[in-house]
N, C-alpha and C positions, 0 to 999 in steps of 0.2 A: 619552153625555154625559161631560164631564170632572169629576172630583172637585175640590173646592175646599179640602179639608182642609189640605194642606200650605201653600197660600197664606194661608189664614185665620190660621194660627198665627204668621205672620210680619208681620201688619199692625200698623200704628202707631196707637195710641189717639188721639193728637192729630190725625193726618191724617183718621182716620175721623170724629171729632167735627166737624171743620171742614166736611168735604164733606157730611156727613149733615144738618147744620144748613141748608146751602144748599138741598139737594134736598127736605127736608121742608117747606120754605117754598113748597109748591106751591099753585096756584090750585084750590082744591077745587071751586069752581063748575064748572070745566071738566070735571070727572069726570061731571057730569050730562049732558054732550053724549053722546047715545046712541051715536054712531059710535065716539067715543074709548073710552067705557065698554065697548062690545062688543069692541073690539080689545084693551083691557087684560084684560078677563075671559078672553078666549080665549088670549091670550099667557101670562098669569100662570098659568092652569090647566094649560096644556101644560108650562110650565117646572116647576111643582110636581110634576106627574106624572112628568116625566123623572127626578126624584130619588126620588119615593116608590116608583116601581116597583122600585128597588133593595131596598126593604124588603117588596116583594110586595103593594103596595096602590096605590090612586090615589083621586082625588076627581072628582066629577061636577059639583058646584055649589060654587063657591069660597066663597060666603058661608055656605052651609049646612054643608058638610062640615068646616069649621074651628071651628064653634060650641062643640063639647065640648072643644076644646083638644088632643085626643089625637093627631090626624093633624098638627096644627101642631107639637106637641113632636117627633113622629117625623120630620117634615120637617127641623127644626133639627138633630136628631141625625145625620141622613144627610148633610146638606151641611157640617156642622162637624166630623164625626168624633168628637164628644164625647158623653158621657152626661149627660142632663138628670136632675133629681130624678124620683123615681118618680111617675107620674101617679095621680090619684084616679079610681077606676072607677065612682063613683056617678053617678046620672042627674039628680040635683038641680042646680038652677041654681048653688048655691054651689060644687059640685064642678067644674062647667064653668069658673066664673070663676077658681077656684084654678088649674086646669090652664093656662088662657090666661095668667094672671099669671106662672106659672113660665116660660112661653115668652117673655113680654115681658121678664121679669127677665133671662133668658139673653141676649136681644138687647141689652138695656141694658148687660150685663156686657162686651159686645164694643165698648163705647165709642159706642153709638148712642143719641142722645137722641130719644125718641119724643114727638112733639108732637101733642097732641089725640087720641091713640089710647089708649083704655082697654079693659080686659078686658070690661066690660059691653057696650060697643058691638059687640065681636066676637061675644060670646055672643048678642046680640040679632039678629045677622045683618045688621048695617049694611054694605051693599055698599061704600059709599064708604070707610069706615074699614078694611074688610077688604082692599080693593085697595090702600089706602095702606100698610097693614102689610106686605103681600106685596112691594110696591115697595121698602119700606125693607129687607126681607130680601134682595131681589135686589141692591140697591145695595151692601149690606154684604158679601155673600158671592160675588157674581158680577162686580161692576163695580169696587168700591173698590180692589181689589188689582192692577188692571191698571196697568202702568207702562211708558211708552214715552218714551225720551229725556227723562227728568226731569219728565215730566208724568204725571198719574195720573187714575184714575177716568174720568169722562166725557171730559175733554180727552185723556187717554191713549188711550182707546178710539177717539176720533175721529181722533187723529193716526195710530194704527195702521192704521185704514181708509184714510186718505189715502195713507200710505206704500205700502200693498199694492196700491191701485187706480190709483196714479199712471200706470203705463205704458199703461193701457187707454183707448181712444178712447171718447168719449161718456160718460165717468164723471168726475164732479167732486163728491166728497163734501165738503159744507160743514156738514152738520147731520145729525140723526137723524129727518128727516121727509120733506121734499120731495126730497132727494137720492136717496131709495131707491124712489121711486114707479115708475120705469120698469123696475126689477128688474135692470138691468145691473150695479149695484154688488154685489148678492148674487152674481151669476154671476162677476164679476171676482174676488171673494174666493176662491171655490171654485177657479177656473181658476188663480189665482196659486199655490195650494198643491197642487192636484191637477189638472193640465192634462189628465190622461187621462179625467176625468169630464165635462168641458164642452167643447163645440165653440163657443168664444166668437165666432168670426168669423161664425157662422151666425145670431147673434141680431140683432134689429132694435129700434131704440130706439122705434119706433112701435107695438110689440106688447108692452106691459108685462105683460099677463096671462100670455102664453106665457112671457115671461122669468121672471116671479115663480114660476109653477108649476114651471118647469124647475129653478130654483134650490132651491125648497122640497122637491121630490121627490128630487132628487139628494142633498141634505143629509140627508133622512130615511133614504134607502136606503143610502148609502155612508158617511155621517159620523156616524150615530147621533144626529142632531139632529132631534127630533120637529117635526112641522109645527105651528107656533104661530099662524099667520095664514093666511087665504085670500087669494088674489090680489085678489079682488073687494073685500075689506075695505080694502086699501090704495089700489087704483085708484079705488074709489068715493067716496073722501073727498078734500076739497080739500087737507087737510094731515093726513097719517097721524099717529097718536099717537106722540109721541117716546119715551115710556117703553116702549111695546110694541116699537118698532123697536130701542131700545137693548138690551132684554132679548134679542130674537132675535139681534142682532148679537154680543152678548157670548158667546152659545153658539158662534158661529163662531170667535171669538177663542180661547176655551178649547179648542175641538177642535183648532185648528191650533197653538196654543202647546204643547199636549201633544206633538204630532208634532215640534215644534222641540226640545223637551226630550229626546225619544227620540233625535233625530238627534245632539244634543250629547252625550248619554250614550254613544251608539254610537261617536262620534268619540273620546271619551275612552278607551273600552275598546279601540278599534282601536289607538290610540297606545300604550297600555300593553302590549297583546299584541304589537305590532310590536317594541317594545323587548325583550320577553321572548323572542320568536322569534329575533331577531338575537343576543341573548346566548347562547341555547341553541346556535345554529349555531357561534358562536365557541368555546363549550365543546367541542362535538363536534370541531371542527377542531383545537383544542389537544390533546384526548385522542388523536386519530388521529396527529398529527405527533409527539407525545411517545412514543406506542407504537412508531411506526416508527423513531424515533431510538434509543430504548432497545433495540429488537430488533437494530438494526444494531450497537450497542455490544456487546450480548450475543453476537452472532455473531463480532465482530471480536476481542474480548479472548482467547478460547481460541486463536485463530490466533496472536496476539502472545505468548501464554504457551507456545506449543509449542516445546519445546527438543529436538526430535528431531535428532540429529546426522547429518550427511551424511558419506559416506566420501571424497568427492573435492572438490577445490577448485571445479570447474565447477558442481557441484550447489549448493554453498554460495553461490557468486556469483549463481546463479539466484535463490536465496532473497533475497539482498540486492537484486537488481533488482526482485523482487516487492514488497519493502518500499518501495523508492523510488517505484514506481507507486502504492502506497497513499498515500504522503505527497503526491505531486503530483496524483493524479487523484481518489482516493476520499475522502480526508479533507476537503479544502477545502469541498465542498458541504455536508458535515455540520456544519462550523463555522458556515456561514451559516444552516443550519436551526436550530442551537442558539440563535444570536443572535435569529433571527426568533421562536423559541418564547418566549424571555424577553420580547420586545417585545409579542407577542400576549397573553401572560399579564398584563402590566402594563396594557395597554390595556383588556382585559376587566374587570380589577378596578376600574379607574377608571370605566368605564361602569356597572358594578354599583353602585358607591358613588353615582354621580350620580343613578341611578334608584331609590335607596333599596332596592336588592336586597341580599340577604346575599352575602358574599364567596364567590367560586368556590373550591371545594376539589376539586382533581383527584382521581381515583380513586387508591387506595393504590399507592404506588410511582411515581407520575407527577408528583410535585411538582417545581418548579424545582430545589429543593435535591437531590432524588433524581437528577435529570438531571445536575446539577453534580457530584454524588458519583460517578455512573457515568462521567462524562467524565474526572474526576480519576483514577479507576481505569484508564481506557483510556490516558491519557497516561503513567501510571506503567508500564503494561504495554508501551507503545510505546517508552519510554526503555530499559526492561530488554531488550526484544527487539533494539534497535539495538546495545546494548552486547554482547549475547550473539553477534550475528552477527559483529561485529568480532573478538571474542575467538576465535570458532570459525575465522575466516579465518586469524588468527595461528597457531592450533593446527594447522590443516591444512597451512599453509605450512611450519611447523616439522617436521611429520610427514613431508611429502614430501621435505624436505631430508635428514632423518635416514634415511629409507628408501633414498634414492638413495646416501647415503654408506655405509650398511650393505651394500647389494648391491655397491657398488664395492670395498669392502675385502674382502668375502666372495669376490668373483670373483678378486681378486689372491691371496688366501690359497689358494683352491682351485686356482688355476693353479700356485701354488708347491708345493702338496702332491701335485699330480698325479704319480703314479709313485713317490712316496717310499715308500709301503708295500711295493711290489714290490722296490724297491732294498734296503730294510732286511731283507727276508725271503730274499733270494738267498744262496746259500752258495758264492760264487765263490772265497772264500779257501781252500777245501779243495783246490783244484787249482792254486793260484797259487804262484809262487816266493816266496822270502823277500822279495825286493825288492817284489814285487807285494803281498804281505801287509802289509809295512810301509807300502806306498803306500795300501792299503785302510784301514789303521788311521789314517793321517794324514787320509785322505779322510773317515773317519768322525768324527774329531775336528773337522774343518772343518764337517761336517754338524751336529754338535752346537752348534757356535758359531752356525751359521746358524739352527738350530732355536731357540736361546735368543733370537736377534735377532727372530724372528717371534712370540715370546711376547707382546710388547706389542700386536701387531696382533690377536691372538686375544682379548686382554683388551678391546681397543677394540671389537671386533665384539660381544662379550658385553655390554659396557656400553651400546652403541647399541641392541641388542635389548631390554635391560631398560628403557631410556628410552621406546622405542616402545610397550612394554607398558604403562608407566605413563601415557602420553599416549593410550591406548586407540586405537592404530592399527588401522584396519579389517582389514588383512591380517596381523595379528600371528601368526596360526597358521602361515602359510608362513615368516615370519621366524623364529619359534621353532623350527620344524622344521629350517631350514637352519642356524641357530645351534647347535642340539643336535647336528646331524650334524658340524659343524666341531669342536665340543668333544669329541665322542666320537672323531673321527678323530685329534684332537690328543693325547688320552690314549693312543690306540693307538700313535701314532707315538712317544710318549715311552717306552712299554713296549718297542716294537720296537728303538728306538735303544739302550736300555740292554742289551737281549739281544744285539744285534750287537756292541756294544762289548765285552761279556764274551767273546764268541767270538773276536774279533780279538785281545784281550789274551792269550788262551790260546795263540793261534797265534804271537803276537809272540815268545814265548820260543824258538821254532824259527827265527824269521826275524829277521835283524839289519840287513838293508840298508834304508836309508831315504834318501829324497832330501830333504835339508833345504831345498834351494832351492825345490823345488816347494811344500813345506809353508809356507815363508815367503810365497810368492806367494798360496797359498790363504788363509792367515790374514789377509792384508791385503786381498785382493781381495773376500773375502766381506762384511766389514762395509762396505767402500766401495760394493760393489754394492747392499747393503741401503740404504745412505745415499742412493744415487742413486734407488733405487726409491721411498724415502720422499720424496725431494725432488720427484720427478715426481708422486707422489701429492698432495703439498701444492700443487704448481703447478696441478694439475687440480681441486683441492678447490673446491666451491661455497661462496659466502659470501652472508650476508643482513645488511644494515645498514639503519639507519633514520635516520641523520643523518650530517652531514659528519665529525663527530669519529670515528665508528666506521670509516668508510672511510679516513680519514687514518691511523688506527691500523694498518689492514691494509697500507696503503702503506708505512708506516714499517717494519713487520715484514718486508715484501718487500725493502725496501732493505737491511735488516740481513742477510737471506738472501743477497742479491747480493754483499754485502761479504765473505762467506765463500767465494765461488767461487774466488778465487786460491789459497787454501790447499788447497781440494779438488782443484784442477787439479794442484797440486804432488804431492798424494797419488796422483793418477791416474798422473802421470809416473813417480813412484817405483815404483808397482806394475808399470807397463809396463817399467821398467828391470830389475826382477827377472826378468821373462820374457825380456828381451833378454840378461841375464847367463846364463840357462839355455842359451839358444841359443849363446852365445859359448863357454861351457865345453864344451858338447857338440861344437861344431865344433873347438875347440882340442884336445880329447882323443879326437876321432874316435868319440864316443859316438853310437850310432844311437837316437834317441828313438822310443819305440813309438807315439807319437801325442800325445794330449791329456794335460794335467797329470793325474796319477792322483789328486790330492787335491782337485780341484775341477772343476766343470763350467763355471766362469766363465772365459771366454776373453778375451784382450786385445781381440779384435774386439768381443765383446759389451759390454765396458766402454766402448770408444770409441763404439760405436753408442748406448748408453744416455746417455753424456755428451753426444753431439751432439744426441740427442733432448731431453735436459733443457735444453741451452743454447737449443734452438729454442722451448721452452716459456716461457722467461723473458720475451721481448718480448710473447708472447701474454698472459702474466699482467699485464705492464705495461699493455697496451691494455685488458684487462678492468677492472683497477682504476681506470684513468683514466675509462673509460666510466661506471663506477658513481659516481665522484666528480662527473662532469658531471650525472648523474641526481640526485644528492643536492643539488647546487647548484640545479638546476631545481626540486626539491621545496622548497628553502628559499625560492626566488622565489615559488612558489605560496603558501607560508605567509605571506610578506610581503604579497602581493597580497590574499589573503583578509583578513588582519589589518587592512590599511588600509581596505578596504570595511566590515569588521565594526565597526571603531572609529567610522567615520562614521555607519553605520546605528544603532548602539547609542546614540550621543550624540543622534541625531535623535529616536529613539523616546523617550528620557528627556526631552528638551526638550518634545516634543509632549504627553507625559503631564502634565508640570507646567503646560504652557500651557492644555490643555483644562480642568484643574482651576481655573485662574484665570478662564477664559472663562465657565464655568458660574456663577461668583459675580458677575462684573463685567459681565454682558451688559446692554445698554441698548436702548431702542427698544421697539416693539410686539412681542408674542409672534410675530407672523408675520415681522417683521423679524429677530427672534432666530432663528427656525426657518430662514429663508432663509440667514442668516449661517452657522449651524451646518452646513447642507447644503453651502454653498460651501466651508466649512472642511473638511468630510468629503471633498469632491472633491479639495481640495488635498492632503489626506493620501493619498488613493487614487492621486494622480498620482505619488507616491513609490514606487509598486509596482515600476516597472522596476528601481530600485536594489535592492530585495529580490530580484527575479529574478536580477539580476547576481550578487548574493552567493550565491544558490542554485547558480548555475553554477560559481562559484569553489569552493563547498563540494563539488560533485559531482566536480570535477577532483581535489580533495584526497583524496576517498574512493577514486577510481579509482587514485590513486597510492599508496594504502595509507599515507597520512600520518596518524599517530594523535596527534600533539601539536603545539602551536603556542605558542612562547614569546613571540610578538610581540603577542598580544592576550589579554585576560581573557575575551572573549566566545566562546561556542560557538553553533553554528547553532541548537541547540535553544532556548537562552536567548533568542535574537533572535526565533525564531518565536513563542514564548510572549509576548514583549513586544509584538510586532506585533499578534497576535490580541487582547491585552488593550487596546491602543490603539484598534483598530477597534471593539471591544465597548463601550469607554467612550464613544466618540463616538456610537455608535448609541443607547446608553442615555440620553445627554444629550439627543439629538434627541427620543427617545420621551418624556422628561420634559416638554419644551416642548409636544409634541403633546398630551399629557394635560392640560397647563395650558390649552391652547386649548379642548379638549373641556370642561373644567370651566367656563371662562369663558363659552362659548357656551351650555352647558346651564343654568348658574345665572344667566346674565344679569349677570355681574360686569363692571364697566367696566375699561378699561385702567388708569385712574388707581388703582382699588382694587388691581389686581394689582401695580402699581408700589409702592403703599404697603405691601402685604403683603411684597413682596420686600425692600423697604428695611428694614422692621422686622425681618424674619427675618435678613438679612445683618448688620444692626447688632449683633444679639445672638449671632450665630454667630462668636464671637471666634477660634476656631481654624480657621475656614473648612473645617470638616469636612463641610458640607452637611446637618448635623443639629443640633438644639438639645437640650442636656441639660435635665433637669427644671428646675433653677434658672434657666437661660437662658430657657426657655420661659415660666416664671412672670413673669420680668421683662418679657418681650415682651408678655404679656397685660396686665400692669399699665400698660404704656405705651400700650396700645390702649384703656384705660378699663375693663378687667374688674376686678371687686372680688374679688381673690384674695390679699389681704394676709395676713400671718402671724397669723391668729386662727382660732378654731375654725370659724366659718362660711366664711371664705376658704379654709382648708385643705380643707374638705369639697367646696367648689365646684371647687377645683383638681384634687382627686382624681377628681371626676366627669369633668372635661374630659380629664385624662390617660387615663382609661379609654376615651375615644372616639378620641383621636389616637394612642394607643399601646396597642392591645388586647393585644399580646403581652407587655407589661411589659418592654420592652427598656431603658427609661430614656431613650430619645432620640426626638425628633420630627422626621421628614423634612419638607421643604418641601411635598411633595405632600399629606401628612397635614394640614399646617398650613392650606393653602388650602382643602382639603376641609372642614375644620371651619369656617373663616371664611365660606366660601360657604354652608354649611348654616345658619349663624347669620343670614345676611342675605338668603336667598332661600327661596322656597317650592317644594315639589315634590309630585308626586302621592303620595297615601297610600292605604293599604288601605281606610280608611273612605270616601274619595272614590270609589274603584272600586266598593265595595259600594253606595253611593248611586246610582251610574250604572246598575248592574245592576237595582236596585230600580225605577228609572223604566222600564227596558225590560220588566220583569216586571209592569207595571201595579200596583205597590205590593204584590205578593205576596212571600212569603218564599222562593220558589223560581221557577225559570224553565224553560221547556220548550225542546226542540231546535228546534221550529218557530219559536218567538219569536226564538231566536238566529239562525236562518237568515234570518229576515225582516229583522232589524235590523242584522246585521253582514255584512261581506264574506264570501264563501264560505270562503276558506282560514282566516280567523280564527274564523268560526263553528264549523267542524269542529275547530279547535284547542281551543276551549272545550269542545265536546261530548265530545271524547276524554279530557279531563282532569277534568271536573267529576264529583264523586261523586253518586250518587242521593240525593235529598232524603228524609229520614226523619221529618220533623216531623209533628205531628198533623193538619195540613191538607194533607198530601201527596196527590198524584194520580198516576196511572200516567205514567211518563216524566218526573216532576219531577226537576230537577237542583239541587244545592246550590251557588249562586253565592257564598255568604258564605265558606265554607272555601276555595274556589278563589281568591278575592280575597286573603284573608290569606296563602295559600301563595305568591302572587306576590311578597310582600314578606318571605318567610322566617319568618312568624310561626307556621306549622304546616306539616305535610307533606301533599302531595296524596295 
């Protein structure tokens, strides 16, 4: 049977009084009808025993067993759930009357007026009065609280029967007597709620006894409704007793209404658990995505911070290409993941607020702020790595140029010094004639002049080697070895030169002949030859320039060099004239020359050959310089092309950033219209992506051309990338804000007009269009909406309480999302922990605990197992094996305690 305790506590005194007065006005003479009295006696006895058995007792004779008042008081305690005054245990008549009076007083306290029923009549065993009293109790505690579609008690019970049996053939419930004689109405009620217990189509209207017995037996066996009448009692009378039928039918109502409550409670729990499961899945997804993104950042930053220098330009350019792949391929998906992570976090927090759950706190190190911090560190490392790569390329380029220049000068010098040591160590002057010694001395003087002229080259070689060491050239060891060898050899040559000079001067005293003309030739030929070698070296010298001004400077210097060529040619002709004069004098005086000039190895032929070679290098130098000038002009064109596109893209991004700021404040229409407009706006922005890609292409051409500056634009590619990412993120966040507003509106039942009113009020007081209200702006907004938060003690206290809700972090500003969350919370109702506890209590049959079997019976399998896995064992004094604590579980769902 179903307990009536909860329903009894909710009854209305006025309603009880009115209905009870009507029902107490019964025709007491009819109770003398033996058939009706028999039906009432049997029905009322079974009804009383269905409750008394909960206290471990029962009655056999309804008028005899209630005479002492003890079982009557016990019956009232069981069905009301309340304690009556302590009964008197004496056997005297006065004791019995007092006990019965206590019971009657309790009935009267429930708003029931007892007409013509006194304690003496009950004590005397008056069957009519006893049955009348029991009927009064049944009316009050079993029928009065029945309510169906604004009707109650008898009319409510009748309407409930009509609603439940309406679909069944041969059933037409119009009253509580004739309509029930064929038994089909009883079977229809059972089949409507438990179709598994009744084969309704097999029943026949012309077999009422079978129908009634079937319904009574099924109800007693499966629904815990005791058999209150026999089929023959109903069939054997022309008009069954209405009160007996009402009593029997009310038991069916309470049995099935309990199942309906359990179903409602189960649905409520399923709804709450479904929300909780969805939120937990979103939390797990956030944690997983945040961990993966942070792990990628953690792996990437050391790579970007690696400053291991490469030895060659090719290896460094390979690093640059890897960095470009990172920018084009690996980073863009991570930018999308970061944006999606922020959107998921905001959506989850909105859902938790809407369902009265505590805010989601990601595990340590996985907050959105932590991810933004790690991302900021990544972009800093990325910028530093790009700058380092470019500086390394410049350094290696400079190193390669210096190294080539070093080896070129070293090769020239080594070529010049080849054989000089042997020449300076020979003692040919010991066997030479005077003229030959004089010649050797002059030759040595010319050599000294040549040696001095080569001093600059040796110093240049040493300076280049020093610079290579300072720039950490990878092959510095071999450079240093070669440089040291050249310097050692130079010192040795200096010593040998001085030694030979001293030997020749000692011999000179014995030798007087000298050929002045040869000497003049040698003195002029040597520096001229050195000048030509230097000129050829300069004409072959490599150059590195980065702009038009630098190449034009080289061209100017080259033109100045060409302007000196006429004077140099005159010097060459003068030197050649000396040699011609030697030949003329020799021929005129019949002198037989021994061969080459004894003072120099530079022959007229070698001078002419070097001159022709140098003159051939001049146009080649012209061509190289002109080619570099064309290259720099092309580079300048690349700068201008990039600048034009960059200035356009930069202005576009700036305009769109300002425009999205205005749109977020000035949007009109429904939230769905706003969301559609924002997404269309987002597609418009994304359609601009080809312009960004075009700019990336220009930027790649500039990097490949090793262009490091651009005077035509203030924008860099890095600035524009960051601006573009910020624009896309701002649009995505604005869309997410509208989606969260839709979630709030749908979950809280807020109308579109209310949202417009909230937005209008918020925008009106958001004077600086920052998207947030400062404390004073928010107070003014609340006052305009009718809140009593004026500048007095009570108003300040109320405002401080509201600020604690909308601004829990104490930032001093209130966002629009927090504003509508608060306003929706003020105007709508949501599930609470107490409601969930009450639902579990219904499923647990009013116990303080629930068992796993009860959960599996009442809830869907996945949600039943969800509860079983999370509910702690119940440890109360009434605990049984396997008892689970649903109260702490329910409060934990709303953040009031820990599971």
